[in-house]
FINU-424116 format. One record per atom (N, C-alpha, C): x, y, z. Coordinates in steps of 0.05 Angstrom, whole numbers, plus 5000, padded with zeros to 4 digits. Layout:
# residues N
XYZ;...
//
This chain:
# residues 94
501649784996;500050064995;501750285005;504350195011;505850505014;506550544992;507850294972;508550364945;506550444926;503750404931;502250544909;500150744916;501350864937;499651244943;501851384927;504451324922;505251594909;505451604868;504151294870;504251224842;500751364836;499851354851;496651604845;497151774845;499051954862;498252184870;500752244843;502452094830;504352244805;502452224789;500351964781;498051974758;495652184763;495752284775;493352424791;494752734779;497352744784;498752964772;498053054746;499752824734;499752804714;496952844694;495052744695;492952794691;491153024687;491953124717;490753454726;491753694705;495253614707;496853844692;496753734658;495353574641;494953554616;491753644624;489553564642;487253664631;487453984631;489254104641;489954424652;490054554618;492754404616;494054454588;492154484565;490254274563;487954284545;486154404551;485154464564;482354684576;483254874580;485155074577;486355274587;483055474591;483255634613;481455814595;481556054593;483756144578;484156404563;486556474576;487256414598;490056554607;492356604582;493356794579;495856824560;494556884531;491156884528;489856854503;489557234505;489457214482;486657524482;484557454482;482757574489;479557584488;479557694464;477057814461;475557844435;476058234433;475058324455;475158554457;478458624460;479758494472;482958564471;484258584442;483758424420;484858424400;482958674387;481258744391;480058954376;481459244379;481759224413;482759484428;485559454403;487159254415;489959174410;490559294374;487459214361;487659394331;487259634333;485659764344;485159984348;487360134347;489060104376;490560254388;493860274353;494160054343;496859924324;495460154299;493060164292;491460384279;492260654285;491460734307;492960984319;494861134309;496760884328;499560944306;501060954297;500360724270;499560804248;499061144236;496261184238;495661404231;497461704239;497861704269;499661904280;502161934275;503061664264;506461684257;506661734233;503761734213;502761804182;503662204183;502262334200;502662624206;504862654222;505762584233;508162634242;510462624217;511062474204;512462424182;511362684159;508762674159;507862924140;508863214149;509263214178;509663504187;512863464184;514563284188;516363334178;517863394161;516163294135;516663404111;516163694105;514163754111;513163984101;515764294115;516164124141;518064264146;520464354144;521264054136;524764044112;524164204088;520964224076;520964264046;521164624051;519864684085;519864934079;522065034089;524565004096;527165064105;528365054088;528564874064;529964854044;529765114039;532965134025;533665524007;531465443981;531065703975;529865713955;532365713927;532365763905;533165793875;532566033869;531466093882;530466403869;532366653877;532566813863;533967073887;531667093892;532267373918;530867573943;528667653922;527167733923;524267993908;523867803885;523667583881;521967483851;520667233863;519167203846;517366983853;517566673848;517866453856;518266213850;515866053835;513766213823;511266153807;511266293780;511566143764;511566283741;509566453733;508866763727;506566993724;505166943700;502166893713;499566873693;499767003672;498366913647;497467053630;495567273642;495867523622;493967703629;490467593615;488567693625;486267593605;486267803592;485167713570;484767853546;482267923530;481068093526;479268153517;476968203542;477068123572;475668223586;475968513602;473768573606;474668853605;473468913640;470868793647;468368763666;469268533677;468068493703;467968193713;464768073708;465167893703;462067713693;460567673721;458467833715;455367743731;453267653725;452867433745;450067233730;447767363727;446267273709;443267403701;441767253732;439767523731;438067433764;435667413746;434967093755;432067003752;430467053772;427667183769;426367133789;424466923797;
//
């Protein structure tokens, strides 16, 4: 009988450990709400990083030296309107 008790304890421990491993209660796994929240946070971080990158690019472009001499415009001048002397006014329909 003294030799039988350690075997019963050992078998019971092995069965209990295997049962626990196979029917885990979700510990260590993400629940549905957690996965949705994780996706939302990752999307937020992605959008935020895109905005930060765009701001940094705009600042670099604004700080870039212009090739134009001072007092000149970077845009080409528009051609003047020909044959237009008065502004166009839409007709009034009551």
